[in-house]
N, C-alpha and C positions, 0 to 999 in steps of 0.2 A: 290157317286161313281167316278163321274168326277173327283174332287178333288186328290183321289187318284191315279188315271192313269196318271194326271197330274203332281204331285207332287212327290209322293211316288216312281213310279216306275223309273222315270230317276235316281232318287236321289240313289236309290238301284243298278241300273245298274252300276253307278258310284263305288258303293262300290265293286261290284261283280270283275269288272275290276281291280280296284286298289286291291282290296286282290287278284287275280289271277296273277298280276304283281309282287306286292311288298310284298305281305303276312301282308297287313298293313288295317286298316279301320280307317279314321281319325276322331279324337273325335268331330271336329267340324261340320262332317256330321251326326253323330248320333245326335247331339245339334240340326242341322238344321231341323231333322226331329221331333224331341220332339217337338221343338219350332213350326213347321210349324203344327203340332197337336194342341198345345193350342192355336195358334191363329186361326184357324179353329172354335174350340170350343168356345173359347170367343164370336165371329161373330154370332155363331149360339144361344149362351144365350142371346145376344146383341138381337136378333131376336125373342125372346120369350122361347127359350127350358130352362127346370130347370137345375138349377147348379148342378144336381144331374147326369147329362149327364158324367161329369168327374169322380163319383165314381168308376165305374166298369173298365174304360180304365185304371185306377189310380192302382185298386187291380190286373188286369192282369198283366200291367207291371211290378209290384213289384216282382208279380209271377214268371213272366219269367226272371227277371234279378237275383233273388235269385238261380232260378234254374240253369239258364246259369252260374253263377259263383260256383254254386257247380259242375256243368262239368267242369269248366276251371281248378278248383282245383285238379280235377283227371285227367287234361289233356288232355281232350274229346274235348275238346272246346276252341276255343280263347277267349281272353278277348273282342276283338273287335265284333268278332261275337256274346259272349253273350251279348252285348251292344246293338249291331243294330237289333237283334231278337227283344229286348225287346221292342226297339222303333218302330220298325214294328209293334209290336201286340198292341201297341193304336191304332193306323190306323184300325188295325184286328177286334176290340173290338165291331164295328158297325156291324159286319159280324158274325164272329164267331173264337174266339182265338184258338178254339182247333183245328179247321179244318185247320185253318193255320201254327199250330204247325205240325200236321199230315202232314201236305204237305211238309213243311220245310224238317222233318224228312224221309220221302219217297225221295225228292230231294236228301237229303245228302247222302242218303242208295245208290243213284245210281251214284252220284258222286266218292263216295268213292270208291264204285265197277269200276269204270273208271278209276279213278285214281291207281286202284290197279293192271287192265291187261291193261292199255294205258297210264304207266306211262313216256315211254320215248318219245312218239309221243307228249305228252303235253306239256313234258320239252322243247320239242324242239321248241314248238309253243312260249312257254314263253319266251323261250332265243332269240329266232327271234324278238318278238315285243319288247324286253327290249331292243335289241340292236338297231333297229330303234329309239327308243325313245331316249337313248342316246345320238347317231348321231345327231338326230333333235334338243333336246332341252338342249344340251351339260351336262347332267348329269353326275355325278362320278359313276363308279361302285361298290365303297366302300359303297353307302347308300343302295343299294339294297341287301335285304336278299335273301339268297339260301339256305332253308331248304329242303332237300328230303323227308321226309318223312309227309310234311303236306298238307292237303285239304282245299283248300280257299273255305270255309263254306259260305263265303256272296254270291257265286255263289248258292249256295241250297237256302239262305234265298232269293235271289232275284226271285230265281224259284218259289218257295211259293206264293211269292207276285205276281206273274204274273200269277200263278194257281189260287189263288182264285179270282184276278181281273176277269179271263176268266170264271169261273164258277160262277160267281154273278154278273156278267155283264150285 
């Protein structure tokens, strides 16, 4: 559990902030989460755990990824969100993948309601943060996505990860 709190939570926080600001989740971040889980599993296997500890998480990962891309095909979820949720489900397999998915779904519903009723204040906060980043790092505003009807679902995934860590910690 401590590894999840040290490794996964900061990476998910970065994904949530990046998704809130730019509506993007970098692939390298998803690969880092998957690689971190594989590295942890290899260490456990070398310490005497059976190789079969990779079977259940792999099946859960595949199912979450397939379901995520079905939702992506219906434009319910972004591709990066589907990949991030599948990668996080690897870490959640030790606890309860279904609990994680349920908590992410609840968080996503709350987030969607917040976006539905408080769109302008959130857009103002996003634009303010983006303006500070553009000035500080000299970015061009042409790279910044401005989609009006999108909800940054990585925020809900981050909330689900933290929620699971708090419940099962």
